[in-house]
N, C-alpha and C positions, 0 to 999 in steps of 0.2 A: 485391790489393795496393794498388791505387789507391783512395783515399777521395775520391770526387767532391764530397763536401760541402766539401772544402778548396779547391776550384778557384775562388777569388776573384781577379778580375783585379787585378794590382798597379797602383796609381795613383801612389804616391809616388816621387819621383826616387830611383833606385838600389834600389828594392824588388825582391826576387827571390822567385819562387814555385818551389819544388822539392817535388813530391809524387809518390810517397812520399819520405821522407827518403833520403839517399844510401846509407845502409847497406842499406836494403831493396832498393834498385835493384841494388847490387852482389851481394847474396845471390841475386837473381833470375837473374843471369847463369849460375849453375851449376844452375838448376832447369829445364832444357829438357825439353819433352815430346816424346819421340821415337816415340810410337805414331802410328797413322794412316797412310793411304796417299794417294798422288796418282796417279790412274788405277790401275795395278796395281803401282806401286813404293812401298816403304816411305818415308815422309817422311824418316826419318833418313838413308836412302841418298841421297835427292834433295838434302837440305841438304848432306851431306858432299861429294857430287860437284860441286855448284854452287860451293861455297867453294873446292874444290881447283882448279876451272877458272879461277876469278877471282883466285886467289892470296890469298884472305881467310883469316885465322887466327881460331880461336875464342877468346873469344866475340865475336859481332858485335853492335854497337850501331848502330841505324838512327835517323836523323832526316831532316828535309827539309822542303820547302815548295814552293809554286807558284813558277815562275820570274817574279819580280816584284821591285820595290824594297821589300824587307822592312824592317819597323821593328825597333828594338833588342830588343823582347820576343821576336821570332821568331829573331833572330840569337843570342839567349841559348841556344837549343837547340843550336846549333853548338858553343858553348863547353862546354855541359854534356855533350854526347856525348863530347867529347875528355876531359873530366874523369872520367867514369865508366868509360870504356874502359880496361881494364888494359893495361900495356905490351905484352903478348903478344897482345892482341886487335886487332880492326879496327873503326874508326869509319867509318860510311858516311853520306854525304849524298845523299838522293834528291831530285832536282829534278823536280817535276811539270810537264813541258812539254806535257802533253796537255790541259790546261785552257785555257779562253779567258781573256783578261786581265780582271781585276776592274775595271780602269779604263784609259783611254787617255791619262791625264794624271798628272803628278806634282805634288802640292800642296806648295808652299813658302811658309812664313810670311814676311811682308814688312812691315817698319816703314816707313810712308809718312805724311808729314805728321802726325807724332806719334800716329798710330793704327796698329793692327795688322790686317792683312788677309791673306787667302790668295791666292796667285797659282798658277794651275794651268797647268803647261807641258805641252802635248800631246806625246805620244811620237811620234817620227818614224816614219812609214810603218806604224803599228800598226793593224790591223783588229780591233776588239773581237769580231767574229763568229768569228774563226778561232783555233784553239788556238795556243799559243806555237810549237810545232814547225812550224806551217804558215804563219808570218808571212813577209813579203817578205824577200829576202836583205838583209843589212845594207849600208847605205851608210855607210862609215866617216866620210866627210866630214860627212854630215848629223848623225850621232850626236856627232861631235867638236864641232860647232858647238852642238848642244843641250847637251852637258855644260858647255861654256864659258858658256852662258847661265845654267845652274843655278849654276855656281860663282860668278858675279857676284852672285847673290842670297843666298849662304850667310850665315847669321846669326853665324858665328864662323869659326875657323880651317878651312882646307881640307885639312889634312894627311891626315885619314882619307879624305876624298872623293877625293883624288888617288890614293891606293892603289887604291881601287875602280875609278876610271876607267882607270888604267893597265892593270889586269887586263882590263877590258872591251875596251879598244881594241887589246889584243893579238890579238883575233880578226880575221882578215883580212877585207878588203872582200869582200862577197858571202857571208860566213858566215851561220850561223844565229843568230837573235836569242836563242834558248834557250841556245846555246853561249856567248854573250857574258855572260849572267847567270851561268853556271857559272864562266867564267873570272874574273869579278869576285869571285865568292864565294871561289874558290880563292886569289886574291891577298890578300883580307882574312884568310883563315884562316892563310896562310903568314906574314903579318906578326905574328900572335899565336902562332906556333910550333904551329899545329894542322895535322895532316896526315891529312885524311879521304880515303877513297876516294869517288869520285863516279860516280853512275849517274843516268840519266833514264828516265822512264816509256817514252819512245819507244824507248829502247835495250832495256830489260828485256822489253818486249812482244814482242820477236823471239826471246826465249830459249825453248827447249823447256819449261823449267819453268813459265813463264807460260802457254804454249800448253796444257800439261797441266792447269794450274789452271782455265783457261777451259773446256776440254773436259770435265773432271771435273764442273763445274757444269752445262754444257749437256746432258750425257748424262742428267742427273737433274733437268731444269729445273723440272718441276712441284713436286717435293718441295722443291727449293731455294727457289723463289719463294714457296712457302707459308711456309716457315720464316723467310725474310727478312721477309715481310709480318707474320708473327706477332710478330717481334722489333720491327718498327716500331710496330705497334699497342700492344704492351706498353709500349714506351718512352713513347708519347704518353699512355697511361693513367697511368703512374707519375709523369710530370712535368707532367701537366695541360696538354698541348699540344693545342689544339683544332683547329689547321690540319692538314688531312689530308696536305698536302705536306711537313710538317716532322717531323723534321729532314731527312729525305730522302723523296722520293716513293715510294709503294708500287709494286711491280712489277705490271704488267698481266697478268692471267691470263685469256685469252679462249678461245673455242671452237677457233679455228684457230691460235693462236700464244701463246707465253709470253715475256714480256719478261725479258731478262737484264741485270744491272747492269754493263754494259760499253758503251763507245762504239764506233762504227764510222764511218769516213770514207774518202773517196778523197783523194789529194793535191790540195790546192787547194780542196777542198769543205768544207762544214759538217759538224759532228758529227751523227750520228743514233744513236738508241737501238737496240741490238742485241736481236734476239729469235730464237727458234727456232720452227719450224712444228711442228704436231702431225701425226702420220701415220706410215706405214710408212717413208717416206724423209724423214728429218728434214733440213730446210734451215735455214741461217742466213739471217736476214732483216735488211735495213736499211730502215727506214721502211716495213715491210710487204712489201718486194720481195725475192725470193730473190737471194742473192749467192753461194751455193755450198752444197754438201752438208756435213753433219756426217760425219766419217769413221765408217765402219761398225765398225771395230775399236775396242775400248776399252782397248787396252794401250798401253804407253809409246811404241811405234813410231809411233803416230798423231801424237805431238807432236814428233817429231824433224825433220820437214820442214814448211815453210809450208803452211797449208791452201790449198785451191783458191781461196778468195776472196782470200787474201793474194797468191797468185801473179797474180791478176787486178787487183791494185793496191789492194785494200781494207786499211785499217789497223785493227787491233783494239786497243782501249785500255781499261784499267780505269776505272771510276768511283770515287768517293771511298772507299766502304766496301770495295769489292773490292781497291782498291790497298792500303789498310792491312791488309786480310785477308791478301793475298799476302805483304806485307812481314813480317807477324807469324807467318804459318804457315810460310813458306819461307825468307825472307832472314835474319832476325836473331834474337838471343836477347832483345833488349830494344828497344822502339820508344819514342822520345821524341816526344811530341805537344806542341802548344800547347794552350791551354784549350779552344778550339772542338773540335779533333780528339779530345781526351781525353774530352769529353762525348759526342760522337756515336759514338765507338768502343764505347760500351756496347752498341750494336746489333751491332757486329762480334763482340764477345764472345759474344752470344746466338746469332746465326745460324751462326757458325763452330763453336761448341761443339755445336750441335744437328745440323748437317749432317755434320761430320767426326767427331763423337763424341769430340772432344778440344778443349780450349780453345786459342786462339792463344797465342803467347808473350806475356809480360807487357808492359804499357805503363806509362810514367810521363809526368808533365806538367811542363814547364818554361816559365816565362814571366818577364818582368821589365818594368820601366818606366824609361825615361830621358826626361827632359824638357829641351827646349831652354831656354836662358836668355833668355827673351823678356819684354819689359815688359808688365805687366798689374796690375790691382788685385785682390788676393786677396779683398777684400770686395765685389766687384762685384755678386754675386747678392743679398747682404743690402741693398746700397744700391739696387738696382733694386726690390726688394720694398718698401722704405721709400718710394721715389719713387712707386710705384704706389698705395700706401696714401694718401699725401699728396694725389696728384692726384684720387683718388676722394673723399677726405674734404673737399677744398676745395669741392666742389659741394654736399655734404650738411651739412657743419659748417664753413663758411668762417671763422667766428670763431676756430676752433682753429688754422687754418693761415696766416691772413693776419697780417702783422707788426703792422699798426696798423689793424684794421678800423674802419669808420665807427661812432662811438660810439652815434649815434642808432639806426641799424639794428640794432646789436648789442643795445642795450637792448630794442628792440622784439622782437627774436628771443627774448631771455630771457623776456619776458613771455608770448610765445606758447608757449614750452616749458613754463612753469609752468602756463599755462592748460590745456594738453594733459594734464598730470599730474593737475590737479584734476578734469578731465572723466573721465579714466580711473578716478579713485578714487570720484567722487560720482555721475557720470552715464554710466557705462560703456556703457549701452544707448542713449544719445542719439547715434545714428550721424550724424545731420545736423550736429549741433554739432561733433562730433569731426572729421568730414570737412572742415568749413569751417575749423576750426583748422589742420588739416594743410595745406590749400591756402594758407592765409595764411602758414604757416611756409615753404612752398616759395617763395612770392612774395618773402619777405624774403631767403631764401638767394640767389635769382636777382638781387635788387637789390644785395646785397653783392658777388656775382660781377661784376656789371656795373660797380659803382662802382670795383672794384679789378681791372679786366679785364687790365691789363698784368701785375700780379703773378700773377694766376691763369694767364695764358698762360705765364709763366716756370716756374711750378710744373708745369704739364702738359708743357711742353717738356723738362723734366728726365727724363721717362720714356723717350722714345726715345734720349736720350743715355745713360741708365743701361743700357738694353738693348744699346746698342752696346758699352759697356764689358764687359758679360757675354759678348757674342759674341767680343770680343778675348781675354777670359780663357779662353774655351773653346778658341780657337785656340792660345793660349800653353800651356795645360795638356794638350794632346793628347799621347798616347803613341804615335801612329800614324805619325809622320814617318819617312821613309826614314833608315836608320842612317847613310848617307853624308853626311847634313846635320850630323852631330855632329862635334865635335873628337875627335881620337885620344885625348886625355886622358879624355874621357867613356867611350869604348869600353873603354879599359883599366880604368877604374873598374868598369864592368859586368863585365869579364872577371874581375877580382879578386873581385867579389861572388859570382859564380857559382862560381868555384873554391873560395872560402871555404865556400860551402854544401856542397860535395862533400868538403871536407877536415874539416869540423866533426865528422863521424861517424867 
């Protein structure tokens, strides 16, 4: 359904990407694949019972992102999920709180002394080594002060920012950082009349369905890892990716253990890669160390209660592809990705189809661009290139770049140029004479540069100035800024554009 050749990042203000078109997405909602099993239960029954327990009605549309200050292109998925979900269905926002923060600072563009620069405000009490679910308890006072500092730097109205912050600060002192991101997301959705269900990876990882998904893979680890690695290698070959670790690292298959695409950690600790041992008694491993046995039974009862390692305080979490695999195999009828996820989920299609003997549910891609109204020169790059050419040329052809070059030196230079042409035509093999002519020409160039040193210095000084204008234009044209930095009018413009894309079909 998804044509990955169409996945070009939107760059223009207000531009929206919806692939495949809305009609194809809606048609996919009725094309669920109900074959396959999870442990010994039919997937159709697993999905039915899970939705009944959660109060979700069919069809289910899933989207989501890491718990972070997302940009408008990511927020567009929230709007799209609401637009494509029929009135009788359920839209779900999945917050990935099991990932480590991409950054510990928020970039905010700032106009200062008639120039544009970025200011990066460090996030209070955020440890980039720990996943979001494991961050320090919220200090409401510290975050309130931080948001006030951001608000003072906003390039425009704070009406949308205030909605976000009000939701965030509704989380009580000592609450989870991940829950604050969810509360802020909910507040923004509610202001646009969007009513998604919300779940987090830390929450779904305790469900029997997720435990069954992990056990199903772990009990056939070698076959799964081989299929996973085959999909990774085929992706690299297909797309010309030379780096072995891209787009995801291959799973390690060793004599004593097999890596699984899951994380494991203790509360307060760092994430480690999960593996299973080989042998008669299969153990789950963290960093190569045993943390508990794999249940001997392979039926559904093994997933109903926490595993021994979970009872001992270990937390099992999906990595990127297994999270989207679980979401598309078990949770929803349609998964809305951004551009990066839609590209790498080509691997999920491959290994899920090979391992389970059926494809995961369809995916679609939604993205958009909103640009802040910031001062910049749209021609900055062209002017920089021109400044570089002039600065280079003033050393080699100073007579072309100087406003009033010394006439005597200019005439001497012209004579040498003509003499060089004559030598090339009549005495091309007279290397001594041609070399002497070239050196004389260099000497005249140097004399012109020296005679007009002040003007040459101004020409060359224009290059770093032009480079600074390019840097400012790059700051101004970025589509990556936190959506809370935009005015509500801009977000409503984005909302209309996305909804129009879904009503056009």
